[in-house]
C-alpha positions in Angstrom: 62.2 -71.4 69.9 58.4 -69.7 70.1 55.8 -72.6 69.4 58.0 -74.6 70.0 59.2 -75.1 73.6 56.5 -74.9 76.0 58.2 -74.7 79.5 60.1 -77.7 80.9 58.0 -80.8 83.4 59.6 -82.9 86.2 58.7 -87.1 85.9 57.0 -87.9 88.8 58.0 -91.0 90.7 55.4 -92.9 88.4 56.2 -91.8 85.5 54.0 -89.0 84.9 54.3 -85.8 83.8 52.2 -82.7 83.6 51.5 -80.9 79.7 51.8 -77.8 80.5 48.2 -76.1 80.0 49.3 -74.0 77.3 50.4 -77.2 74.9 47.2 -78.8 75.7 45.1 -75.7 74.6 47.0 -75.5 71.4 46.7 -79.0 70.8 43.1 -79.0 72.2 44.3 -81.9 74.5 41.5 -82.9 76.8 41.0 -84.7 80.6 40.9 -88.6 78.6 41.9 -88.1 75.6 44.7 -90.9 74.6 48.0 -89.9 73.6 50.7 -91.9 71.5 54.2 -92.2 72.6 57.1 -92.5 70.2 60.6 -91.8 70.0 62.2 -88.8 68.7 65.4 -87.9 67.3 67.2 -91.2 68.1 66.7 -91.9 71.5 67.2 -87.8 72.5 63.2 -87.5 72.8 59.9 -88.5 73.4 56.9 -87.4 70.4 53.3 -87.3 71.9 50.8 -87.3 69.1 46.9 -87.3 69.7 45.6 -91.0 68.9 42.5 -89.6 66.9 45.5 -87.6 64.2 47.5 -90.7 64.2 44.5 -92.7 63.1 43.2 -90.5 60.3 46.8 -90.2 59.2 46.9 -94.2 59.0 43.9 -94.0 57.1 45.1 -91.4 54.6 48.0 -93.5 54.0 46.5 -96.9 53.4 44.3 -95.3 50.8 47.1 -94.7 49.0 48.8 -97.9 49.5 48.2 -100.5 46.9 
């Protein structure tokens, strides 16, 4: 599972988790960045998507619609 599994994290009392350093480096996540939280794998998981990538995806999709 190399490249897929980064580490385990613990959810704090306020619902916060720390994204492992290697994942932050690999995905260029910096303090203050916005991440979108999506449902993944049915209700078995959570997907985090960098907001800047989602806006690019939506822009691309809207160009091809219509």
